[in-house]
C-alpha positions in Angstrom: 0.0 0.0 0.0 2.9 2.4 0.7 4.4 1.7 -2.7 1.0 2.5 -4.2 0.7 5.8 -2.3 4.3 6.8 -3.2 3.7 6.0 -6.8 0.5 8.0 -6.9 2.2 11.1 -5.5 5.2 11.1 -7.8 5.3 13.6 -10.7 4.5 12.1 -13.1 2.4 9.4 -11.5 3.9 6.0 -12.2 1.5 3.1 -11.6 2.7 0.1 -13.6 0.7 -2.9 -14.5 2.3 -5.1 -11.9 1.5 -2.7 -9.0 -2.0 -2.1 -10.3 -2.5 -5.9 -10.5 -1.3 -6.4 -6.9 -3.6 -3.7 -5.6 -6.5 -5.2 -7.5 -5.8 -8.6 -6.0 -5.7 -7.2 -2.5 -8.7 -4.7 -2.6 -12.1 -4.6 -4.1 -12.9 -1.9 -6.7 -14.7 0.1 -4.1 -11.9 -0.2 -1.6 -9.3 0.8 -4.2 -11.4 3.8 -5.3 -11.7 5.0 -1.7 -8.0 4.4 -1.0 -7.0 6.2 -4.2 -9.3 9.1 -3.3 -7.8 9.6 0.1 -4.2 9.4 -1.2 -5.0 12.0 -3.8 -6.7 14.3 -1.3 -3.8 14.1 1.1 -1.4 14.8 -1.7 -3.4 17.8 -2.8 -3.5 19.1 0.8 0.3 18.7 1.3 1.1 20.5 -2.0 -1.3 23.3 -1.2 0.3 23.7 2.3 3.8 23.8 0.7 2.6 26.5 -1.7 1.7 28.8 1.1 4.4 27.6 3.5 1.9 26.3 6.0 3.7 24.5 8.7 2.5 21.7 10.9 0.9 22.8 14.2 2.2 19.8 16.3 -1.1 17.9 16.7 0.7 14.6 16.2 3.2 15.3 18.9 
């Protein structure tokens, strides 16, 4: 799953047939759609924050 998330957030996105097949073997279409959605949203949020130099507020500490 980490490999999938890392691949989705690269520029350009690089999801090869092997990785896609492994993900499809592990997750249903609905689960994979939800996982992909959340990875994409978090990537968007991280890039937005970098654009405005928004720093973490320490909630995870």
